[in-house]
N, C-alpha and C positions, 0 to 999 in steps of 0.2 A: 623420578621427579614428577610431581603432579602436573598435569597438562592444563594449560589455560585455553579458553575458547574466546576468540574475538568474533562477536556477532555483528553483522552489518545488515541493515535494512535501508537500501538506497533507492530513492525515488526522484521524481521531477522537482518536487518542492522542498524536500528535506532528506537528510541522511542521519539515521541513528546508528551509533557505534557503541557497543557495550563489551565489557570484559567480565567473564564469569569463570569460576574455578570448577573443578571436577565435582565438587559437592553441590554445585548449583548456586553458590553465593554470588551475588551481584557486587562486583568490585568497583565498577565505574560505568557511567552511562552518559554519553554526550550526544547532542543533537546539533547538526550544522546544516549548511545549505544543500540543495539538491545535487545529486551526483550522476544523473542520467545525461552524460555529456560526451559520450564516446569513450572507448577503452582507456586511452592515455590520461585524459582529464579525470575520468572516474577514478582511476587508480591514484592519481595525485590527491584528490579530495579525500578518499578513504584513508590513504596513508597518513595524511596530516591529522585527521580526526582520530585515527588509531593511536598516534603518538601522544595526542592530547589526553585520550582516555587512559593510556598507560601512565602518563604524568599525574593525572587525577587520582589514580589508584596507588601511586607511590611505587610503580614498577620501573625497572631499568629497561633500556633498549634490549639488553641481553635476555631479560625475562620475556619480553614481548616476542623476541625472535624464536622462542620455543612454542608460541601459541599456534593453534589451528584456527584459521580464518574461515568462517562460514559467511559467505557474501551473497545475500539475496537481493538482486538488483533489478530495477526496472530497465527494460531494454535488452535483457537477456532472454530473448524470445526464441531465437533459432540457434542450432548448434554452432554455426560459425561465430555468432555474436558471443555465445557463452565462452567459446575457446579463446576469442580475442580478449575478452575481459580477464579470463584466467591467466593468459600469458602476460598481460599488462600488470596484473596484481602480483604475479609471481616474480616478475622482473624487479619489483621494488625491494625484494629481499629483506622485508621487515618482519615477517612471520615465518613459521616453520613449514606450514602447508596451507593450501588454499582450496576451497570448493566454491563453485559459482553456480547459482541457479536463479530463476526468475523469482521476484519478490512474492509472487502468489504462493510459492511453496512454504514460505515462512508463515503465512496466514493459515494454510492448511494444517501445518504442524501444531499450531496453537489450539486447534479445535479437534484434532483427531490423533490418537496415539498411533505409533508405528504398527503396521500390520492391519489396521482397520481400513476397509475399503472406504474411500472418501473422495469427494469432489470439493474443490475450493474455488470460489468465485470472488474476485476482487472487483468491487464496483465503486471506484473513486473517480478521479478525473478520467482515467481510462477503464477498460474492461478486459479482464483476463480470467481464463478458466483453466485449471489443471486438475488432474485426477490420478489416483494410484490404486492398485489392487493386484493381488497375486504376484507381488514382487515386480510389477511393471509400472511404468509411468506414462502418462499421456498429457499433452497440453495443446490447446488450440493456439495458433500463432499469435493472434491478437494484434495483427498489424494494421487493421482497418479494412477499408473496402477491398484492398488488394488481396486479402486472404478470406474474404467473405464475412468479415466481422463488422459490427457497428463501429463507427469512428468515435470510440470512447463511451463513457457513461455520463459522468457529470459534464464533461466537455460537450457531449452530444445534446444533453438537455439544455445547456446554456445557449448553444448555437441555434437549436431549433426554437427556443423561446424567442430569440431575436427575429428569426425568420417568420414565425407565426405573428408576432407583433407587427412586423413590417407589412405583411400581407393584409392584416386587419386594418392597418392605417391607410393603405392605398386602395382597399376594396377588393383585392384579389382573393382574400381569404375571409373566413367567418370572423365575426366579432369575438373578442376574447378579453378577459380581464388582464391577460398578460400584457396587453398594449400599455395600459396605464402603469401597471406594476413594474414593468421593465424600465420604463422611462423614469419613474420615481426612484428606483434603486440605483440607476446610473446617473441620476441628477441631470437629465437632458429634457429638452422640451418636445422632442419628437423622436421617433424611431429612426427616421432618416438621418438625424444627427449622429446616431451611433455608427452608421455606415461611414459617414464622412470622417468621424474621429478615428475609426479603424483604418481607413484609407490614409489618413494623415499621420498615422502612428501615434496619435495622442492617446489612444486606447489600444490595449493589446487583447488578444483572444483569451489569454490567461486571466486577465482582469474580469472577464465575463463570468468567472466561476461564482461570483457573488449572486448570480441569478439562479443557481441551483435550488437554494432554499425557497426562492420565490416561486419556482415551478412546482415544487412539492406542496407549498402552502396553497396555491391556487387550485391544484389538483384535488387537494383535501377539501377545499371549499366548494368543489363541484363544477369548476370551469371545464367545459367539455374538451377544449383544445389542450389545456394543461393535463387533464386526465389522460387523454390519448397519448401524449408524450411519455408520461410516467408508466402507463400501462404497456406501451410498446417496449420500453426498457425492461420491465418486469417479465414480460413474455420471453424476451431474449435471454434473460438470466435462467429462466426455467428450461428453455431450449438447450442452452449450453450444458446445464447440469445433466439433463436426461441424455443428451447426445454423448457427453463424456462417459457416462456410465455404460452406454451401449458399446463402447470400444473394448469392453472386457467381456469375457465369457459369463453367461448367467450364473449367479451364485446365490445360495440361500442366505449368506451372511448379510446382516443389515448394513446399509450404506449410510454415511454421514455427509451432509452438505454443509460446508463451512462457508459462511458469508462474511465479508469484511469490506473495508474501504469506507470512505466518508459517507456514502449514501446509506450504508447499513449501520453506521455508527450514529445516525440521526437519533437524538434522544427521544424524539416522538415516535420513532419506529415506523415512519410513513412508507419507506421503501419496502420494508418487510411486510407491512400490511398490504401494499400493492401487489407484492409477489404472491402472497397467499390468495388474494382475490383473483389474480390472473391465472394461477395454476392451482386450483383447489385440491387436486389430488397429489400434490408434490410431497406433502408430509406423510402420505402412505408409502412413498418410495424412499424417503430419506428421513433420518433424524437431523433436524436443522439446528445448527449451532452458530451463534453470533458471539465470538469471543470478546471479552472486555479487556483482554491482554494486548499490549502493543505488539505489532508483528515482529519487532526486533527480538522479542522473547522466543518466537518461533525459530528465528535464525539461530539463537543460542541453543535451543533444543536440537536442531539439526546438527549443529557442531558437536554437541555432547553425544549425540547418537554416533557420530562419525568416529569419535575418540573412545567410544565404548565406555563412557563414564556412567556411573550408577546414580546420578542425580535424579531426584523425583521431579517430574514435570510440574506437579503442584507447587513444589518449592520454588522452582524457577519462575513460574508465572506469578506466584504471590510476591516474590521479590520485586518484579517489575511493576506490579500493580501498586505496591506500597512506596514506590520511588518516583521521582520526577527527573527527567533528563536535565543535564546542565546545558543550557543554550549557549551556543557560541558561533562565531564566524571565523573564516580563515584568517582575517586580519587580526582578530582577537587572539587567535592561537599564536600568531607570530609575535605579538606583544608580550604574551605570557611566557614565551620560551625561556626567557632569562629571569623570570620572577623567582623570588626566594621561597615564598609560601605557596604551596600548591592549593588549588581550589578543592572544595569539598562537595561531593555529590549531594544534591538536595533530596530530602525524603518528603513524603506526603505530610508527615507530622510537622516538618519545617514550614511547609506552605500554609498549613491550616492553623498553626499556633500563633 
């Protein structure tokens, strides 16, 4: 019997779940809320989205029960976290087998074939670096200051933009265009008001993510303070990549650096430009790849690798590029459970026609 793969890319803000067959055909792809909620709640979200994906594909629970689940999840940073997530997902008894890894491995797989020495760096809200070569894997914990890491990527830029704007406002720091730009973007009259709203919980740190494009724009416009913030992050990305490569024995084989996350998906390529400026010799050390395929495709490829399917990576990635996920919520899944007509996956042609 042909084996199905359930691919999961679970993060803080969204979770993608897709079903593919051994030939690499995309049967269903749904997108729901974030699932970085701790082992039990993560398993609950993934299970409900998986059931909806199977329903969308016209598959029965029995057919889903034979699938291999490749779950690439934010928060799977340390071995105990990975094991706790695997245990919780296995306990659901919805699929036949489960593998769990950090979501950065999904990104790496979309940009580098198995066996190719490669480093992957996710630069989204958070910052994570993984690497593989010679049959071995390595990853930095990515826990924040506790493990020597920056406290995020986009999150860091947003917080530091507010800090710089506040210091410019009260005279402790240099003048910066970020002061006005931050206030305009958050619709406040002063930077002090941001602090007050955060304290009153009228504003959350997650809502500060809208400031990331502001920082990139002002850095591109030549604001010294904004430039320093972006340059510092770019230097850290290069440091992570080079340090990860040094964990392996020197080899003549060419290395690939796979870059992803929202900052590297910027259509204007500003973070990639900043990286090249901050580390001009990086492209002598790595072939740089910025995949245009969603990370859930990488999860699918990892699952297909695990079940020894012969599907072409190009086929799988093309299928995801030509489709759009069906957006849903856990509440909508509950309402749909008894519906007669199952939903249909949306393709790019549907969206553009």
